[in-house]
N, C-alpha and C positions, 0 to 999 in steps of 0.2 A: 672473517675467519682466518686463522693463521695457517700457513703451509707447514705440514709436519716435517718436510725436508729442511726447514729453517732451523729446527732444533734437534734433528735426529743425531744421536751420538754415533761415532764410528763403531762399527761392529767389534773391532778388535779391542776397543776400550771398555766394552761391557764384560764384566767377569762372568764366569760360568758357575759361580757359587750360588747356593740358595740365598734368597734375600727378599726384601720388601721394597717396592718402588712407588713413587708418587708422581702424578702428572699435575702441573700447576698451570693456571691461566696467566694472561698478561698482567694481571693485578697481583700475582703471587699467591693466589688462593688455591689450595689443594682441591682438585676436582675429582681425582680418582686415586685409590690406593689398592694395590694388589701384591701378591706374593708369588714366588716361583721357586721350584727346585733348581732351575737353571735360568738365571736372569737374562743371559744373552739370547737364549731361544725364545723366551717369552716376550722380551721387549722388541726384538726384531719383527715379531709377528704383527705388531701394531703399525709398522711402517711398510706393510706389504701393499699390494695393489688395492687401491681404495674400493674397487668394485667388489672385492671379496669380503669386505668388512660389513658387519651388521650396521644398521642405521644408527644405533646409539653409540656404537664404537666409533663410527665415522665422525659423528658429531663431537665425541669426546676428544679425539686426536686433533681435530681441526679447531677446537676451542682452546686446547692446551698451548702453552708457549715454551714449556721446558719440562724435562723429566729428570728425576733424581732417584737414587737408590741407596740402600744400606744393606751390606752383606751381613749375614748372621751365621751362627755356628751349627744350627740344626733346624729341622722342620718345625719342631715345637717352639723354638724361639721366633721363627717367622710367623707362626700362627698367633702368638701372643703379641708381637709387634704390630702385625697387620690389624688386629682387633683394637689395640690401643690407639693407633692412628685414625682408624675409622671413627672411633668414638670421640676422639679429640677434634678432628677436622670436619666431620660430617660431610664427606665429599658428595656432591650432587649426582655424580654418575655411578656411585656404588649401589649395589643391590640394597634396597631398603624394604624390609618386610613389614608393610603396613597392613593393618587389618582390612579385610574387604567389607567389614561392617563393624559397628561399635558394639562390643559384647558387654552385657551387664554382669557384674560380679555381686555376690552377696558379701557385704562388708560389715565388720563390727569395729567401731571406733574405740578401741581399748585405751587410747591415749586421752580420752575425755574423762571428766569427773564422773559422769553417768554414761557408760558406754551405750552406743546407739546402734541398732541394726538397721541397715538401709541398703538400697540398690545403688551401686556406683559404676561409673564408666570412666574411661580415660586412664591417665597415668596414676600409678599407685602413690599413696601418701604414707608418710611416716606415722607409726602408731596405730595403723589400721590392719586388721587381719582379713584376708580375702579368701573367698571360696567360689569356685566356678572355673570358667565362665558358664552361664546357663542361657537359655532362651528367656525372653522377657516374661512370658506367661508363666513358665515353670518356676521362675525364681520368686515371683510374687505369691504363687500358690503355696510354695514351700514355706515362706515366711509366715503367711497367714495360718498355716497348719501348726507350725512350731511355736507360735506365740501362745498357744493354748497351754503348752507344757513349760515353756521358758518365756514368761512375759517380760521380755527385755524392752527397754525404751526404744521407740521408733520415731518419736516426734522430732520436729525441727528445733533448732536453738530458740527461735522466737516463741514457739508454742511452749517450750519448757520454761522460758523466762516468764511468760504470762501466767502459767500455772503456779510458779513459785511466788509471784507477786499477789495473785488472787487467793492462793490457798486451796484452789479447786483443781482436780486433775482434768485432763481432757477426756473425750468419750471412751478411748481405749482403756483408761483407768477405771471407768465405771463398769465396763463389760468384762473386766478381768483379763484383758489382753495386754495389759501393761501393769507392772508392779507399782507404778506411780511413785518413784523415788523423789519426784519433784515436791510432793507434799508430805514426805516422811512416812508413807505407808510401809516402806522398806528402807533399811539403812544403806548407806553408800557401799559399805563392805559387802552386805548380802546381795545387793544388786550387781556388783562386780562379779561375785561368785556365780550368779545366775548367767551373766554374760560368758564367763569362762566355761560353764557347762554347755551353753549353746554352741560355743566354738568347738568343744570336745566332741559333741554329737556330729557336727558338720565335718569334723576331721576324720570320722570313721569309727567312733566309739559308740555307735548306735546300740549294739547288742548289750553293752554294759548298762545303759540307761533302761532299756526295755526289760532286761532281767531284774533290775532293781525295782522297777514299778510293779512287775509281776509278783515279787515277794511281798511288797507293801500291800498289794491287793489281796493276796492270800491271808496276810495278817489281819486285814480289816474284816474279811469274811469270817475268820475265826473268832473275832471279837463282836460279831453280829453288827458291825457298822456298815450297813449295806449302801448308804448314801456315799460314803467315802470310797467304798469298793467300786461303785458305779462310776464315780469321777475318775478313779485310777484306770478303770477299764477303758474309758473314752480316751484318756491320755495315751494308753498303750496303742490303741487303734490309730491314733493320730501319728505317733512316732513310726509305727509299722508302715503306714501309708507313705510317709516320706522315705523311709529306708528301702522299701520295696519298689519305689518308683523306677529306680535304675536296675535293670536286669543284670544278673551275674553273667559276664561274658567270658571270664577267664578265672583260673583258680584264685581263691580269696587271698592268697599271699602275694599276688601279682601287683607290682607297682611299676607302671610303664607309660611312656608317651609314644604314640604310634603315629609316624609321619608318612604322608604320601604326597607325590608330586605329579602334576599333569602340566606339560609345557608344549609350546609351539616354538616357532623360530624367534619370536620377539618377547614373549611373556611366559611366566610360569605361575601356576596356582598351587598353593600348598595348603594341606589340611592336616590337623593333628587332633587325635582323640586322647584325652587324659584318663587313664585307667588307674584307679586306686582301690585297693582291697578287692580286686577282680571286677569292679563295676566302673562303667563309663561315668566319670564325674564331670566332664565338660568337653567342649569341642571348640576349635578356633580355626580361622583361615586367613591366609595372606595371598596377595597377588603382587608380583614384582615384574618390572621391565628388565630384560637381560641386556647387559652391556657387552658381554662376550658370548661366544657360542659354547656355552657350558654343557658338559655332559651331566646326566642326573646325579652321578656321584659327586661332582664338583659343586653342584647346586645344594646338595644335602650338606656338604661341608660348610658352605657359607650360611646356610639356614641354622644349623646347630650353633655355629660360632656366634651369630648375632642374637638369636632368641635367648639362649642361656646366658650369654655374656651380659646382655642388657638387664636381665631380670635377676641376676645373681645377687646384686646388692639390695634387692627389694624382697627377697624371699624370707619367710619365717619357718619355724619348725614344722608347720603343717603344709607347706608349699615348697618342698624341696625339689631339686632335680631328682628324678626317679632313679631307681636302681638299674632299670633297663630302658634303653631308647631303641625302638624298632624302626628301621628305615627301609625304603624300597631298594636302595643301592648302597653298598658299602663304600664309604669314602676311601680314597687311596691312602690318606694319612689317619686311618681310623685309630691306630694305636696312640698317636699324639693327641688326637681329639679326646680319646678316652682318658688319657692322663690329665689333660687340661680340665675336663669336666669333673673328674674325680677330685681334683684340687678344689674346685668351686663347691662341690657337694660335701667334701670332708670324708668321703668313703667311696668305695669302688663303684664306677658307672660302666655298664656294659652296653656296647653298641652292636646290634645284631640285625640280620635280615631274616625274617621268619620264612621258613621253607614249607612247613606243613602244619596241619592241625588248626586249633582255634585261633591262634595268633595270625596265621596266614589268611584265614577266612576273614578276620576282622580287618586285616590290611586291605583286602579287596574292597571292603565296605568304605574304608577311608579313601581309597583311590577313586571310587565312584563319586564320593562327595567332592573330591578335588576336580574331577572332570566337570561335574555340574556347576561348581563355583566358577570355573573358567568360562563356561558358556554364558552364565549370568553376567559375569564381569564384562565380557565382550559386548554384549548388547547394551549394558548400562554405560560403559565407558565411551562408546561411539557417540552417544548423545552429549555427554559431559564435555568431551574433548572438542567436539564440533562447536559447541556453544562458547567455550573459552576462546578457541581460535577465531571464531567470528567476532567476538567482542573486541579482542586485541587488534584484529585487522580493521574493523570499523573505526576504532579510535585512532589508529595510526593514519588512516586515510583522511578522517575528518580534520585532524590537526596538521596534516601535510608533512608528516615526519618521514625521514628516509630510513631510519634504523627500526627494526622490529622492537616492540615494547617487551623486552625480556624481563625488566625489573622496573617497578613503579613504586615510588615512595609518596606518602601523603602525610601532611602536617596539619595539626589543629591546635588552637589556643583556647584555654579556659581559665576563668578566675572568679572570685567572689568580690564584686564591687571594688575591683582594682587591687585586691590583695591575694596572696597565694597564687600568683600567676604561674601556670604550667603549660607545657606543650607536649604533644605526642608525635611520634613518627611510626607509621605502620608500613609494612613492606609486602608487596605482592610480586611473586615471580611466576612466570608462565600462567598468569591468571589466578594463582592460588596464594592465599595468605601464608607468609613465612614468619610465624610468631617468635621464633628464636632470634630474629633480628629486629624486633620492635625496640624502640628506644623512647625514653621519656626525659624531659628537660625541666628544670626549675629555672625561673626567670626572675631577676631582681634588678634593682637600680633603675637607671634611665630606660633600659630595655622593657621595663614593665609598665611604662607610661600609657601606651596604647597598643592596639593589636598589630599595627604595621611595624612598630619598633620591635615588638616581640617576635614577629615573623622574621624580620631581618636578622635578629640576634640568633635565632634557632638555626636558620639556614646557614648562616656564617659559621656557627660552631660545628655543625655537622660536616660541612665540606672543608673546613679548616683541618679537622681531624683526618679527612681523606687525603688531603694534600700532604700533610705531615707524614702519614703512613707511606705514601708514595715516595716521598723523599728518602725516608729511612730505608725503604726497600731498594731504591736505586743505589744508595750508598753501599748497602750490603752486597749487591750484585757487582758493583764496581770494584769491590775489594777482592774478587776472584775472577779467574780467567775462564772458568767453565760454568755451565749451568746444571751440571750434575755432579754427584759426589760419591765417593766410596769410603765407608768408614768401617772399622772393625768393632766399633762400640755399638751399644744398643740403641735406645731411643734418642733421637735428636731432640733437643729442647726446642719446641715449637711455640711461637707466640701468636695468640689469637688477636685479630684486629677488633677494635671497638666497633668499627663499622666495616661492612663488607664492601664489595666493589660498588662504584657509583651507579645510580639509576639512569635509565634512558629518559624517564619522565618524572618530574616533581609536580604533585598535585597539592594545592593549598585550599583550605576551606575558606571561601570568601570570594570577593569580586576584584575589580581593578586595583584598589589600594593594596590588598594583600599580594596580588600577583606582581605588582610593581616592586614591592619590598623584597620578595623572594628573588626576582630577576636581578635587582640591583645588588643583592648580596652575592649572587653567583658572578656577576660582572666584576665586582670589586675584587674577587678572588682570582679572576682571570679564567674562569670556567665558561666555555662557550658551547660545549657539546651535550648539555643537559637541557631538555625542553621544560618549560614551566607553564602550567595552566591553573586556573582557579575555577571552582565549582560554587556558584552563588546559590544559596539554598532557596531563595524566594521563588524563582522561576526555573531553577536547575539550569542556569545558563553557564556555558563554558567560556571563560575569558582567557585570551592570550595577551602576552605583554605588548603594550603600545598599540593595541587595537581599540578603535572607538566603538566597535559593535561586537557582541559576543557570537560564538558559534552555537547555533541552536541544533541540537541533536534530536531526532524524532523520539517521541515518548516510548516507542516500541523498540528503540535501538538497544542492542546488546552492549554497545560501547558505553552508552549513558548509564545503563544498569550497572556495569562494572564500576564506573566512576562513583556512582551513588553508594555502592557497597563498600568501596574503599574509604570514602568520606565518612560514612556512618561508623565504620570500624575505628577510624582515627578519632572520631567524636567520642565513642564509647571508651576507648583507651585513655583519652585525655581526662574525661570525667572521673574515671576510676582513680587515676593518680591524684587528681585534684581533691577528691573527697578524702582520700587517705591523708594528704598533706593538711587539709583544712581541719580534719578531726584532730590530728596531732597538735597543731598549733592552737586550736581552740581549747583543747583539754589542758595544754600547758598554761594558757592564759587564765583559765578558770582556777587551776591549782594555785597560781600566783596570788589570786584574790582571796583565798581561804585563810582566815586568821589562824595563826599557829602552824601553818605549813610553809616551811621555807624551801629554798632551792634544793638543799641537800635531800630533804625528805621527798620532794617531788621526783628527783632523779631515782631515789630508792624505790618509790612506788612503781615508776615506769619500768625499772629494771626487774622488779619482782614479778610483775604480771607479763612482761615481755612484749606487750602491744597495747595501744590505746584502746582498742576494741575490748580486750579482756579487762582492762581497768574499769571501763565504763559499765561492764556487765557484772563487776564484782559486788558481792553483798557486803554489809557492814562487818559481819564476822570475818570474811576473807580479808577485808582491808585491815582489820586489827591484828592480823597475823604478821603484818609487815613491822619490822623493828622500828620503834619510835611512834607508832600510831596506836593511840588508845581508843576506847569506846566513843568518847565525845568527839575527838578529831575524826574518827572513822565515820561517824554519823554525819558530820559536817561535809566531809568529802563526798560521801554517797549522795547526800541531798543536793549538793551543788552540781554534780554530774547528771543527776536525774532531771533537775529543773532546767538545765541548759537547753536553749532552743537554737537549732542550726539556722544560719542565714541561707537564703536560696542561692544555688549556684547559677552563674550566668555565663553564656558563651559570648566571648568578646566580639566575635565577628557579626553576630546577629542580634545580640541583646536578649536572646531567648532565655527564660527561666528554666533551668534544667531540673530542679527538684525543690520541694517545699518542705 
């Protein structure tokens, strides 16, 4: 660890202006971003007596190797610049509001030809409208009830394709819980309108639909059509059941997000209730590790900045930042936050602390949820953290390594009978996968002859990039006499590395040959501080360079289990990339063999559909929509793609057939 005194700037050199500062590690990576009204007061606090610092603050200042700052003209500029840098650099020591569990959303894929209603988790996707979050049981009951009135497609793409080919709908189509657009029972335009009505109902227009159905029922009764009237009555009951499931907690014109925070010295739990049209439409929670000793007001500021900043680009008309945001403590820069959020929303956003009445009572309920979430997190995290720490310590001891295994990279090679050779690199930091730093490689030429040559090529390319970035960074630092800066301008142009800092351990999928190839690649580049091991799949043996006998870890070892999970993840990532590449090359080859289809039309086809997957799934009618493709040629293309049989994928290290 670095000594903070080695890079501490002189107090007199730090300005007293408002600004944004960054701590960087020895590899030049930004590890923390913060802002301050008075940069001198804030920065000098980091270099105080180490005994007074929080554990995570202590770790951060001892990991850092330099500090930089940029002065700005106002607190609003500091807020915007801080958020921009946090989003750009993803500093590992900044507060990261991660869900304490994966919340399901009710999603409608309006970007598809036949929109689909489904339950989704994780990151939001383009062309999809989201409602929620909900609990898993409630969301499925809601969908099942609404399909009676809005029979929108819910089937997977494979089921839809099978129904289109056979001309027979799935079970839901027979029991009237799907309008069956796959077989033409409803037109594409009418089905999309049905999906729009489903979204409108979920967006809060329930009363309009219920009122319309009541009028239709009254008209059916007047015409003595009692069967239709009975069906409409049941539809009304179904819609009311969904509509009344959420109790009215505030006046119906209320649109607000209500936040509460419960924290201790090291962590904070956050809960939010989403209230729309006076009803609780969803709930969500986060737990974060604190870097600084933040007051509740400061924590609220970071929370609003991250939550609404990250989601602003993903929100649609039915999922806006609300008119009111209710918080337990008013941030010191509430006016600047309100201005920033109003700009994201497009209209006025009010930040308030409820003092009395229904809103204050609901705030107490949210606070109770935050307290319970913290208790649950503490009990669960104790087990997870202990297991990860035990696995890393066991692995470090078994391999005889001096440095803690803060970062591990694993590599795997896959191909199809010597063609389309690819490799994967997966990254684990502190025992957890870091998918943002996964990398994939295409291998060709002499490097694709066998698995050892491929492994040598991949390791060489990865660490050659690292050495090049190190040289460029050293040259940049050599051109200045100080490690911190003062600028009057806004955002400094930052460059993201293709690869982050180097790992403590490289894991390869294979035995002695693969380990020797990886070790030789590092030696040829002059890198001696990165350990290399191989995990042989047959007996799960751990091989070290130049050792005649493997390291045998107990089957119950947490260290072995960690290696297996890393290897399996690299295996999965390599296969996924390999299949994509193989499908693309195979489709291009098939297109070349179709009479009447030249290179120009092949490129036009691929450009029109956007991906190989969509081209293979296209019907003859869709193919003929492409310029230059007539019915005869379209039929030939469709038949060739349908008749193509994929060759099995093979892992080069083991010869194992991955798929048939």
